[in-house]
C-alpha positions as CSV (number, residue, x, y, z in Angstrom):
1,M,-72.9,-41.6,1.2
2,G,-73.2,-39.1,-1.6
3,N,-76.0,-38.9,-4.3
4,E,-77.7,-42.4,-4.6
5,E,-79.8,-41.5,-7.6
6,G,-76.7,-40.8,-9.6
7,K,-75.1,-44.2,-9.1
8,I,-75.5,-47.2,-11.3
9,N,-74.3,-50.7,-10.1
10,G,-72.4,-48.9,-7.2
11,N,-70.3,-46.7,-9.5
12,I,-69.5,-43.2,-8.2
13,S,-71.2,-40.5,-10.1
14,H,-69.6,-37.4,-11.2
15,S,-71.5,-35.5,-8.6
16,D,-69.8,-37.5,-5.8
17,I,-66.4,-36.7,-7.2
18,N,-66.8,-33.0,-8.1
19,P,-70.2,-31.8,-6.2
20,S,-69.5,-28.3,-7.3
21,G,-68.0,-27.3,-10.4
22,T,-67.1,-23.7,-9.6
23,C,-65.8,-21.0,-11.7
24,A,-62.3,-21.3,-10.0
25,D,-62.1,-24.7,-11.3
26,M,-62.7,-23.5,-14.9
27,I,-60.2,-20.7,-14.5
28,S,-57.4,-23.2,-13.0
29,I,-58.2,-25.5,-16.0
30,A,-57.8,-22.7,-18.5
31,S,-54.7,-21.3,-16.7
32,L,-53.2,-24.8,-16.8
33,R,-53.9,-25.2,-20.6
34,R,-52.3,-21.7,-21.4
35,L,-49.2,-22.8,-19.1
36,R,-49.1,-26.0,-21.1
37,K,-49.2,-24.2,-24.3
38,N,-46.4,-21.9,-23.2
39,I,-44.1,-24.7,-22.0
40,V,-44.6,-26.5,-25.4
41,L,-43.9,-23.3,-27.4
42,S,-40.9,-22.6,-25.2
43,Y,-39.5,-26.2,-25.6
44,A,-40.2,-26.1,-29.2
45,A,-38.4,-22.7,-29.6
46,T,-35.4,-23.8,-27.5
47,S,-35.0,-27.2,-29.4
48,V,-35.0,-25.2,-32.8
49,A,-32.4,-22.8,-31.4
50,L,-30.2,-25.6,-30.0
51,S,-30.4,-27.7,-33.2
52,L,-29.6,-24.7,-35.4
53,F,-26.5,-23.9,-33.0
54,M,-25.5,-27.6,-32.9
55,V,-25.8,-28.1,-36.7
56,E,-24.1,-24.9,-37.6
57,K,-20.7,-25.8,-36.3
58,P,-20.6,-29.4,-38.0
59,L,-21.7,-28.0,-41.1
60,K,-18.9,-25.3,-41.2
61,R,-16.5,-28.1,-40.4
62,Y,-17.8,-30.2,-43.1
63,R,-17.7,-27.3,-45.7
64,D,-14.0,-26.5,-44.4
65,F,-13.2,-30.2,-45.0
66,T,-14.7,-30.6,-48.4
67,D,-13.0,-27.3,-49.5
68,I,-9.6,-28.7,-48.2
69,V,-10.0,-32.0,-49.8
70,S,-11.2,-30.6,-53.1
71,N,-8.4,-28.2,-53.1
72,Q,-5.9,-30.9,-52.4
73,I,-7.2,-33.5,-54.8
74,S,-7.5,-32.1,-58.4
75,P,-8.2,-34.3,-61.4
76,F,-5.3,-33.0,-63.5
């Protein structure tokens, strides 16, 4: 059952889990890391765009409200 000299106290050695670390494994790991980076960047860009869109309308409403209040209430 696998490589006996790599086992310590019956633990499974790395060679039993992945006997051949091929170039395709490295390419797939690199592509997954690139994909993860692209997903994170697109999520960040989307969240920034949505937050700007969601903040802009309430800010405009707040500015309009403060303009109305300041024009209606004068100290003298």
